[in-house]
Backbone as numpy.savetxt, mean C-alpha at the origin, in Angstrom:
# Nx Ny Nz CAx CAy CAz Cx Cy Cz
13.10 -38.70 5.43 13.74 -37.45 5.85 12.73 -36.56 6.55
13.22 -35.75 7.43 12.32 -34.85 8.13 11.92 -33.70 7.23
10.73 -33.20 7.44 10.23 -32.10 6.63 10.75 -30.78 7.17
11.06 -29.81 6.28 11.53 -28.52 6.75 10.41 -27.65 7.30
9.17 -28.11 7.14 8.05 -27.31 7.60 7.86 -27.49 9.10
7.36 -26.48 9.80 7.20 -26.57 11.25 6.15 -27.61 11.62
6.25 -28.20 12.82 5.26 -29.19 13.24 3.90 -28.56 13.45
2.89 -29.39 13.40 1.53 -28.91 13.60 1.37 -28.36 15.00
0.67 -27.25 15.10 0.40 -26.67 16.40 -0.98 -27.11 16.88
-1.12 -27.19 18.15 -2.38 -27.69 18.69 -3.34 -26.58 19.08
-2.85 -25.37 19.17 -3.72 -24.27 19.56 -3.44 -23.07 18.67
-4.49 -22.34 18.34 -4.35 -21.16 17.51 -4.28 -19.92 18.40
-3.34 -19.07 18.08 -3.24 -17.82 18.82 -3.93 -16.71 18.04
-4.60 -15.82 18.74 -5.19 -14.69 18.03 -4.10 -13.82 17.44
-4.32 -13.34 16.24 -3.30 -12.52 15.58 -3.71 -11.06 15.66
-2.76 -10.18 15.96 -3.09 -8.76 16.03 -3.36 -8.20 14.66
-4.27 -7.29 14.57 -4.59 -6.63 13.31 -4.31 -5.15 13.43
-3.87 -4.59 12.34 -3.59 -3.16 12.33 -4.90 -2.40 12.32
-5.04 -1.43 13.21 -6.24 -0.62 13.26 -6.30 0.32 12.06
-7.50 0.46 11.52 -7.66 1.36 10.38 -7.43 2.80 10.84
-6.57 3.52 10.15 -6.29 4.90 10.58 -7.52 5.78 10.42
-7.73 6.68 11.36 -8.84 7.61 11.29 -8.48 8.78 10.39
-9.48 9.24 9.63 -9.26 10.39 8.78 -9.20 11.64 9.66
-8.19 12.47 9.49 -8.12 13.71 10.28 -9.26 14.64 9.91
-9.73 15.42 10.87 -10.82 16.36 10.62 -10.30 17.51 9.78
-10.97 17.78 8.69 -10.58 18.86 7.79 -11.37 20.11 8.17
-10.86 20.86 9.15 -11.58 22.04 9.62 -11.71 23.09 8.52
-10.66 23.25 7.73 -10.72 24.22 6.64 -11.78 23.83 5.61
-11.83 22.55 5.28 -12.83 22.09 4.33 -14.24 22.29 4.84
-14.44 22.03 6.14 -15.76 22.26 6.73 -16.15 23.73 6.62
-15.19 24.61 6.91 -15.46 26.04 6.82 -15.85 26.46 5.41
-15.14 25.96 4.41 -15.46 26.32 3.03 -16.85 25.83 2.64
-17.20 24.61 3.06 -18.53 24.08 2.71 -19.64 24.89 3.36
-19.43 25.32 4.60 -20.43 26.15 5.29 -20.65 27.46 4.54
-19.56 28.09 4.13 -19.66 29.35 3.39 -20.41 29.15 2.08
-20.10 28.10 1.36 -20.74 27.87 0.07 -22.24 27.65 0.21
-22.63 26.94 1.28 -24.07 26.75 1.50 -24.75 28.08 1.79
-24.12 28.92 2.61 -24.70 30.21 2.94 -24.74 31.14 1.74
-23.68 31.06 0.92 -23.57 31.99 -0.20 -24.46 31.63 -1.38
-24.94 30.40 -1.43 -25.74 29.97 -2.58 -26.97 30.87 -2.73
-27.12 31.44 -3.92 -28.25 32.32 -4.21 -27.99 33.78 -3.90
-26.86 34.12 -3.26 -26.53 35.51 -2.96 -26.00 36.21 -4.20
-26.32 37.51 -4.30 -25.71 38.31 -5.36 -24.46 38.99 -4.83
-23.82 39.80 -5.68 -22.55 40.41 -5.30 -22.69 41.31 -4.08
-23.79 42.06 -3.98 -23.96 42.97 -2.85 -24.11 42.20 -1.54
-24.87 41.12 -1.57 -25.08 40.33 -0.35 -23.78 39.67 0.09
-23.00 39.17 -0.86 -21.72 38.54 -0.52 -20.77 39.58 0.04
-20.74 40.78 -0.56 -19.85 41.82 -0.08 -20.19 42.21 1.35
-21.48 42.30 1.67 -21.89 42.65 3.04 -21.50 41.55 4.01
-21.70 40.31 3.61 -21.34 39.20 4.48 -19.84 39.13 4.67
-19.07 39.46 3.63 -17.62 39.49 3.72 -17.16 40.52 4.74
-17.78 41.68 4.75 -17.41 42.69 5.73 -17.68 42.19 7.15
-18.81 41.49 7.34 -19.10 40.92 8.66 -18.05 39.89 9.05
-17.63 39.07 8.08 -16.63 38.04 8.35 -15.29 38.67 8.72
-14.94 39.77 8.05 -13.69 40.45 8.38 -13.75 41.06 9.78
-14.91 41.61 10.13 -15.07 42.16 11.47 -14.92 41.07 12.52
-15.56 39.92 12.26 -15.46 38.80 13.21 -14.01 38.33 13.33
-13.29 38.31 12.21 -11.89 37.88 12.24 -11.04 38.82 13.08
-11.31 40.14 12.96 -10.56 41.09 13.77 -10.87 40.91 15.26
-12.11 40.64 15.55 -12.49 40.42 16.95 -11.83 39.15 17.49
-11.84 38.10 16.68 -11.25 36.83 17.12 -9.75 36.94 17.33
-9.10 37.81 16.56 -7.64 37.93 16.68 -7.22 38.47 18.04
-8.17 39.03 18.78 -7.85 39.57 20.11 -7.86 38.48 21.18
-8.33 37.29 20.79 -8.44 36.20 21.76 -7.39 35.14 21.44
-6.56 34.85 22.42 -5.45 33.93 22.19 -5.93 32.56 21.77
-7.03 32.08 22.37 -7.48 30.72 22.07 -8.07 30.60 20.66
-8.29 31.74 19.98 -8.79 31.71 18.60 -7.72 32.07 17.58
-6.49 32.22 18.07 -5.41 32.64 17.16 -5.11 31.61 16.09
-5.37 30.34 16.38 -5.07 29.28 15.42 -6.37 28.64 14.91
-7.36 29.49 14.63 -8.66 29.02 14.18 -8.60 28.74 12.67
-8.28 27.51 12.32 -8.12 27.15 10.90 -9.43 27.31 10.15
-10.51 26.90 10.78 -11.80 27.00 10.10 -12.20 28.46 9.85
-11.95 29.31 10.84 -12.31 30.71 10.68 -11.54 31.36 9.54
-10.24 31.07 9.45 -9.43 31.63 8.37 -9.91 31.13 7.01
-10.29 29.84 6.96 -10.77 29.27 5.70 -12.10 29.90 5.28
-12.96 30.15 6.25 -14.25 30.77 5.93 -14.05 32.18 5.37
-13.19 32.96 6.00 -12.92 34.31 5.51 -12.33 34.27 4.11
-11.37 33.37 3.89 -10.75 33.26 2.56 -11.77 32.86 1.51
-12.73 32.02 1.89 -13.74 31.59 0.92 -14.71 32.71 0.60
-15.09 33.50 1.58 -15.94 34.66 1.30 -15.22 35.63 0.36
-13.93 35.81 0.58 -13.15 36.70 -0.28 -13.10 36.15 -1.71
-12.93 34.85 -1.84 -12.87 34.25 -3.18 -14.20 34.38 -3.90
-15.30 34.10 -3.21 -16.62 34.19 -3.83 -16.94 35.64 -4.20
-16.50 36.58 -3.36 -16.68 38.00 -3.67 -15.99 38.34 -4.97
-14.78 37.81 -5.18 -14.05 38.08 -6.41 -14.72 37.42 -7.62
-15.27 36.19 -7.40 -15.96 35.49 -8.49 -17.15 36.31 -8.98
-17.97 36.83 -8.05 -19.15 37.59 -8.44 -18.78 38.96 -8.99
-17.67 39.52 -8.50 -17.24 40.82 -9.02 -16.86 40.73 -10.49
-16.35 39.56 -10.89 -15.94 39.37 -12.30 -17.07 38.85 -13.16
-18.21 38.50 -12.55 -19.34 37.94 -13.29 -20.26 39.06 -13.77
-21.14 38.78 -14.75 -22.10 39.79 -15.21 -22.99 40.27 -14.07
-23.47 41.48 -14.18 -24.34 42.06 -13.16 -25.58 41.20 -12.97
-25.96 41.02 -11.71 -27.15 40.24 -11.39 -26.87 38.76 -11.18
-25.64 38.33 -11.38 -25.30 36.92 -11.17 -25.37 36.57 -9.69
-25.93 35.42 -9.39 -25.96 34.93 -8.01 -25.02 33.73 -7.91
-24.53 33.54 -6.72 -23.55 32.46 -6.53 -24.22 31.10 -6.54
-23.61 30.18 -7.27 -24.09 28.80 -7.32 -22.88 27.87 -7.29
-22.68 27.12 -6.18 -21.51 26.24 -6.12 -21.50 25.17 -7.20
-22.67 24.86 -7.77 -22.73 23.84 -8.82 -22.07 24.30 -10.11
-21.91 25.62 -10.27 -21.26 26.13 -11.48 -19.91 26.76 -11.16
-19.46 26.56 -9.93 -18.16 27.11 -9.50 -17.07 26.11 -9.86
-16.18 26.49 -10.76 -15.13 25.58 -11.22 -14.25 25.09 -10.08
-13.92 25.98 -9.15 -13.06 25.60 -8.02 -13.75 24.53 -7.18
-15.04 24.74 -6.92 -15.78 23.77 -6.12 -15.86 22.43 -6.83
-16.14 22.44 -8.11 -16.27 21.20 -8.85 -14.94 20.45 -8.92
-13.84 21.18 -9.05 -12.52 20.53 -9.05 -12.24 19.89 -7.69
-12.61 20.57 -6.61 -12.42 20.00 -5.28 -13.25 18.74 -5.10
-14.51 18.79 -5.56 -15.37 17.62 -5.43 -14.82 16.43 -6.22
-14.30 16.71 -7.40 -13.72 15.63 -8.21 -12.50 15.05 -7.53
-11.66 15.92 -6.94 -10.48 15.43 -6.23 -10.87 14.61 -5.01
-11.89 15.07 -4.29 -12.36 14.32 -3.11 -12.93 12.96 -3.50
-13.65 12.92 -4.61 -14.21 11.65 -5.08 -13.10 10.68 -5.47
-12.06 11.20 -6.15 -10.94 10.35 -6.53 -10.20 9.84 -5.31
-10.01 10.71 -4.32 -9.33 10.29 -3.09 -10.14 9.24 -2.34
-11.47 9.42 -2.31 -12.33 8.45 -1.63 -12.27 7.10 -2.35
-12.25 7.13 -3.68 -12.16 5.88 -4.44 -10.83 5.19 -4.18
-9.76 5.98 -4.09 -8.44 5.41 -3.82 -8.40 4.79 -2.43
-9.00 5.47 -1.44 -9.05 4.91 -0.09 -9.84 3.61 -0.06
-10.95 3.59 -0.80 -11.77 2.37 -0.84 -10.99 1.22 -1.47
-10.23 1.52 -2.51 -9.41 0.49 -3.15 -8.36 -0.04 -2.17
-7.74 0.87 -1.42 -6.73 0.46 -0.44 -7.35 -0.41 0.65
-8.55 -0.04 1.11 -9.22 -0.82 2.16 -9.56 -2.22 1.66
-10.04 -2.30 0.42 -10.37 -3.62 -0.13 -9.12 -4.47 -0.29
-8.03 -3.85 -0.74 -6.77 -4.58 -0.89 -6.29 -5.07 0.48
-6.40 -4.21 1.49 -5.98 -4.61 2.84 -6.84 -5.75 3.37
-8.13 -5.73 3.04 -9.02 -6.81 3.48 -8.65 -8.13 2.81
-8.30 -8.06 1.51 -7.89 -9.27 0.80 -6.59 -9.83 1.38
-5.66 -8.94 1.69 -4.39 -9.37 2.27 -4.62 -10.03 3.62
-5.48 -9.41 4.45 -5.76 -9.97 5.78 -6.42 -11.34 5.67
-7.37 -11.48 4.72 -8.06 -12.76 4.56 -7.08 -13.85 4.10
-6.20 -13.50 3.16 -5.22 -14.47 2.68 -4.23 -14.83 3.79
-3.85 -13.84 4.60 -2.97 -14.12 5.73 -3.64 -15.06 6.72
-4.93 -14.87 6.95 -5.67 -15.77 7.83 -5.66 -17.20 7.27
-5.82 -17.28 5.94 -5.84 -18.60 5.29 -4.50 -19.32 5.46
-3.40 -18.58 5.20 -2.08 -19.20 5.33 -1.78 -19.53 6.79
-2.24 -18.68 7.69 -2.04 -18.96 9.11 -2.77 -20.23 9.52
-3.98 -20.43 8.99 -4.73 -21.64 9.30 -4.02 -22.88 8.75
-3.50 -22.78 7.52 -2.74 -23.89 6.95 -1.49 -24.18 7.77
-0.87 -23.12 8.26 0.32 -23.29 9.12 -0.07 -24.05 10.38
-1.19 -23.70 10.99 -1.62 -24.38 12.21 -1.90 -25.86 11.95
-2.36 -26.15 10.73 -2.65 -27.55 10.36 -1.40 -28.29 9.92
-0.30 -27.58 9.75 0.93 -28.22 9.28 0.93 -28.50 7.81
0.12 -27.78 7.04 0.02 -28.04 5.59 0.32 -26.78 4.78
1.11 -25.88 5.32 1.40 -24.63 4.62 2.09 -24.88 3.30
2.93 -25.91 3.23 3.68 -26.15 2.00 2.77 -26.54 0.84
1.51 -26.87 1.13 0.58 -27.25 0.07 -0.17 -26.05 -0.51
0.06 -24.87 0.04 -0.65 -23.69 -0.43 -0.26 -23.35 -1.87
-1.23 -22.95 -2.66 -0.99 -22.54 -4.03 -0.66 -21.05 -4.05
0.53 -20.68 -4.51 0.89 -19.26 -4.53 -0.10 -18.43 -5.36
-0.40 -17.24 -4.86 -1.34 -16.36 -5.54 -0.74 -14.97 -5.72
-1.34 -14.22 -6.61 -0.94 -12.83 -6.78 -1.18 -12.07 -5.47
-0.22 -11.29 -5.07 -0.34 -10.52 -3.84 0.23 -11.20 -2.62
0.77 -12.42 -2.77 1.31 -13.13 -1.61 2.55 -12.44 -1.04
3.19 -11.60 -1.84 4.33 -10.84 -1.29 3.86 -9.91 -0.18
2.72 -9.25 -0.39 2.17 -8.38 0.65 1.65 -9.21 1.82
1.13 -10.40 1.53 0.66 -11.28 2.61 1.83 -11.72 3.48
2.97 -11.98 2.84 4.16 -12.32 3.62 4.50 -11.20 4.59
4.45 -9.96 4.11 4.73 -8.82 4.97 3.73 -8.73 6.11
2.46 -9.02 5.82 1.43 -8.97 6.87 1.67 -10.03 7.93
2.03 -11.23 7.52 2.31 -12.29 8.49 3.53 -11.95 9.33
4.52 -11.32 8.69 5.71 -10.90 9.44 5.35 -9.82 10.45
4.46 -8.89 10.03 4.01 -7.85 10.96 3.28 -8.45 12.15
2.43 -9.43 11.87 1.69 -10.06 12.94 2.61 -10.78 13.93
3.73 -11.26 13.42 4.67 -11.98 14.27 5.64 -11.04 14.98
5.38 -9.74 14.90 6.28 -8.80 15.56 7.56 -8.58 14.81
7.49 -8.65 13.47 8.63 -8.42 12.57 9.65 -9.56 12.57
9.35 -10.69 13.22 10.24 -11.84 13.12 10.10 -12.45 11.73
11.20 -12.93 11.20 11.18 -13.56 9.89 10.36 -14.84 9.95
9.44 -14.98 9.03 8.60 -16.17 8.97 9.27 -17.20 8.07
10.06 -18.07 8.67 10.88 -19.00 7.89 10.04 -19.89 6.99
8.89 -20.37 7.50 8.08 -21.27 6.69 7.42 -20.54 5.53
6.99 -19.30 5.76 6.39 -18.52 4.68 7.44 -18.18 3.63
8.64 -17.81 4.08 9.71 -17.51 3.14 10.07 -18.75 2.31
10.03 -19.92 2.95 10.31 -21.16 2.22 9.26 -21.39 1.14
8.00 -21.14 1.48 6.92 -21.31 0.51 7.10 -20.37 -0.68
7.37 -19.09 -0.40 7.50 -18.10 -1.47 8.74 -18.38 -2.32
9.88 -18.68 -1.67 11.10 -18.92 -2.42 10.96 -20.14 -3.33
10.37 -21.20 -2.82 10.18 -22.40 -3.64 9.25 -22.12 -4.81
8.16 -21.39 -4.55 7.21 -21.08 -5.62 7.87 -20.22 -6.70
8.70 -19.26 -6.27 9.37 -18.39 -7.23 10.40 -19.18 -8.04
11.11 -20.07 -7.38 12.13 -20.87 -8.08 11.51 -21.84 -9.06
10.40 -22.45 -8.66 9.77 -23.49 -9.49 8.70 -22.94 -10.42
8.49 -21.62 -10.41 7.48 -20.97 -11.25 6.09 -21.55 -10.99
5.73 -21.62 -9.71 4.42 -22.16 -9.33 3.41 -21.03 -9.20
2.13 -21.41 -9.31 1.07 -20.44 -9.12 1.21 -19.25 -10.05
1.02 -18.05 -9.50 1.09 -16.86 -10.34 2.50 -16.57 -10.82
3.49 -17.25 -10.24 4.87 -17.06 -10.70 5.15 -17.76 -12.02
4.15 -18.42 -12.58 4.29 -18.92 -13.94 4.41 -17.76 -14.93
3.88 -16.62 -14.55 3.92 -15.43 -15.40 5.26 -14.72 -15.21
6.03 -14.55 -16.29 7.33 -13.86 -16.16 7.20 -12.46 -15.55
6.08 -11.77 -15.83 5.88 -10.44 -15.28 5.77 -10.48 -13.77
5.14 -11.53 -13.25 5.01 -11.67 -11.79 6.36 -11.94 -11.17
7.18 -12.75 -11.84 8.53 -13.02 -11.30 9.38 -11.75 -11.32
9.22 -10.97 -12.38 9.97 -9.72 -12.45 9.52 -8.74 -11.37
8.22 -8.67 -11.14 7.70 -7.76 -10.11 8.15 -8.18 -8.72
8.33 -9.48 -8.52 8.74 -9.98 -7.21 10.09 -9.42 -6.78
10.92 -9.06 -7.73 12.24 -8.53 -7.40 12.14 -7.23 -6.61
11.04 -6.50 -6.78 10.84 -5.25 -6.05 9.97 -5.43 -4.82
9.39 -6.63 -4.64 8.43 -6.84 -3.57 8.93 -7.75 -2.46
9.96 -8.54 -2.75 10.46 -9.49 -1.77 11.83 -9.07 -1.26
12.17 -9.43 -0.02 13.49 -9.09 0.52 14.58 -9.90 -0.17
15.78 -9.37 -0.13 16.89 -9.99 -0.84 17.16 -11.43 -0.42
17.09 -11.79 0.86 17.34 -13.19 1.21 16.39 -14.17 0.51
15.12 -13.78 0.37 14.15 -14.66 -0.30 14.46 -14.76 -1.78
14.82 -13.64 -2.40 15.14 -13.66 -3.82 16.41 -14.47 -4.09
17.42 -14.29 -3.24 18.66 -15.04 -3.42 18.42 -16.53 -3.23
17.61 -16.86 -2.25 17.29 -18.27 -2.01 16.57 -18.88 -3.20
15.62 -18.13 -3.76 14.88 -18.63 -4.92 15.81 -18.84 -6.10
16.72 -17.90 -6.32 17.66 -18.02 -7.44 18.54 -19.25 -7.29
19.02 -19.47 -6.07 19.89 -20.64 -5.84 19.09 -21.93 -5.98
17.88 -21.95 -5.45 17.03 -23.14 -5.58 16.77 -23.47 -7.05
16.53 -22.44 -7.85 16.25 -22.67 -9.27 17.45 -23.31 -9.96
18.66 -22.82 -9.66 19.85 -23.38 -10.28 20.13 -24.79 -9.79
19.96 -25.02 -8.49 20.21 -26.35 -7.94 19.21 -27.37 -8.49
17.97 -26.94 -8.64 16.96 -27.84 -9.19 17.26 -28.17 -10.65
17.85 -27.21 -11.36 18.23 -27.46 -12.75 19.40 -28.42 -12.83
20.34 -28.29 -11.88 21.52 -29.16 -11.89 21.19 -30.56 -11.40
20.34 -30.62 -10.38 19.97 -31.92 -9.80 18.44 -31.99 -9.74
17.78 -32.32 -10.84 16.31 -32.29 -10.89 15.64 -33.18 -9.84
16.33 -34.27 -9.44 15.70 -35.20 -8.49 15.85 -34.76 -7.03
16.51 -33.64 -6.78 16.74 -33.20 -5.40 15.42 -32.85 -4.74
15.26 -33.27 -3.48 14.03 -32.97 -2.74 14.25 -31.73 -1.87
13.19 -31.29 -1.28 13.25 -30.07 -0.47 14.23 -30.21 0.68
14.23 -31.36 1.33 15.13 -31.57 2.47 16.59 -31.43 2.06
16.94 -31.90 0.89 18.32 -31.84 0.44 18.78 -30.42 0.12
17.83 -29.54 -0.12 18.17 -28.17 -0.48 17.95 -27.20 0.68
17.78 -27.71 1.88 17.52 -26.85 3.04 18.67 -25.90 3.31
19.88 -26.28 2.90 21.04 -25.41 3.15 20.92 -24.08 2.41
20.13 -24.03 1.33 19.97 -22.79 0.58 19.38 -21.69 1.45
18.48 -22.07 2.35 17.87 -21.09 3.25 18.92 -20.52 4.19
19.79 -21.36 4.71 20.81 -20.89 5.65 21.81 -19.98 4.94
22.18 -20.35 3.71 23.10 -19.51 2.95 22.49 -18.14 2.67
21.24 -18.14 2.24 20.58 -16.88 1.91 20.41 -15.99 3.13
20.11 -16.59 4.26 19.95 -15.81 5.49 21.28 -15.24 5.95
22.35 -16.01 5.79 23.67 -15.56 6.26 24.27 -14.50 5.35
24.16 -14.69 4.04 24.77 -13.73 3.11 23.99 -13.79 1.79
22.90 -13.03 1.69 22.08 -13.09 0.47 22.83 -12.67 -0.79
23.74 -11.70 -0.67 24.48 -11.25 -1.85 25.39 -12.34 -2.38
26.08 -13.02 -1.47 26.95 -14.11 -1.89 26.14 -15.26 -2.47
24.96 -15.50 -1.90 24.09 -16.56 -2.40 23.64 -16.26 -3.82
23.27 -15.00 -4.08 22.88 -14.61 -5.43 24.06 -14.75 -6.39
25.25 -14.39 -5.92 26.44 -14.54 -6.76 26.70 -16.01 -7.08
26.47 -16.88 -6.10 26.65 -18.31 -6.33 25.68 -18.83 -7.38
24.42 -18.37 -7.30 23.42 -18.79 -8.29 23.83 -18.33 -9.68
24.31 -17.09 -9.78 24.75 -16.58 -11.09 25.97 -17.35 -11.59
26.88 -17.70 -10.68 28.06 -18.46 -11.08 27.67 -19.83 -11.60
26.73 -20.48 -10.94 26.28 -21.81 -11.39 25.64 -21.72 -12.76
24.93 -20.61 -12.99 24.31 -20.43 -14.31 25.38 -20.34 -15.39
26.41 -19.53 -15.15 27.47 -19.37 -16.14 28.28 -20.65 -16.31
28.50 -21.35 -15.20 29.34 -22.55 -15.25 28.70 -23.67 -16.06
27.40 -23.68 -16.14 26.72 -24.78 -16.84 26.18 -24.37 -18.20
26.48 -23.15 -18.62 26.04 -22.71 -19.94 26.89 -23.36 -21.03
26.30 -23.65 -22.18 27.10 -24.15 -23.31 28.14 -23.12 -23.71
29.22 -23.56 -24.26 30.30 -22.66 -24.69 29.76 -21.64 -25.68
30.09 -20.38 -25.44 29.66 -19.31 -26.33 28.31 -18.74 -26.02
27.56 -19.32 -25.08 26.22 -18.83 -24.80 26.25 -17.45 -24.20
27.22 -17.23 -23.27 27.31 -15.93 -22.62 27.64 -14.84 -23.63
28.55 -15.14 -24.55 28.91 -14.16 -25.57 27.75 -13.85 -26.49
26.94 -14.86 -26.80 25.81 -14.61 -27.69 24.77 -13.75 -27.03
24.65 -13.84 -25.70 23.70 -12.99 -24.99 24.16 -11.55 -25.00
25.47 -11.34 -24.90 25.99 -9.98 -24.93 25.77 -9.38 -26.29
C-alpha cells in the first residue's frame, strides 16, 4: 500500500523566521532614572530648588508645540515632585537615596521579573524553532512519521504552519493525531493528552479520537486503511468527534455508561 506521508523532496527551501520584536523605548522610565541619579545625595532643600527649576522648564516647554508631547519631560517633573514629597515626610537632614526608596525598589523588582519572563519566552521560542527545523529536516528526508513526539510539539506544529503561510500541514497533523491516539511519546502522560485539548485545533483532536476508537475496534488496521479519518476530520470535525463518541458507546459493555454516570 502507498504511504500517506509525502514523498521525499530533493531540495530544501529556506524557511522564514519571525523577527524578534524590538522593545519600545521607555522615555518615561529614562526620565525617572535620570532624576534619581541627579537626586541621589540631595537633601530636601536641594530637591525643592531643583523642582522649581523643573517646573520653570516645563512652563517654558509648554510654549513650544514640538515639546507638547514630551513624555520624558513630564515624567522627570513628576519624579522630582514625588522625591520632594518623600523628603518632606522624612526626618530633617535626610538625603535622597534610591537604594532605600520603596517605589524604586518595587520598579526594579518588576523590571527584573519582566526581563526574566522575556528571557524564558525567548528560550522557549528558540526550542520551538529548533524542533521545527528538526521536523522539517525529517520531512525533507521522507521520514517524518518516524519522529518521536515530544512535549511542546503542539507549538511546533503552529510554527511549521506559520512557516508554510498558514497552510495546514497535513503530514504534521497526521503525526500529531496518530501520536495522540496511540499515546506515543509524551502523550503517554494523561496530563499531556488533556492539555492537548486546549493546544490543538479541533480537526486534529477529532481525528485522533476517531483513530483511537478505530484502532480499538480493529487493532490490526494499518495507517493506510485509516486515511479516511483525516478526510472526515477535515470536512466536519464536530461530526467526526461525535462518531468517535458513538463508537465508544456502541462497544461498551451493557451498563457501563450508567455506571459512569
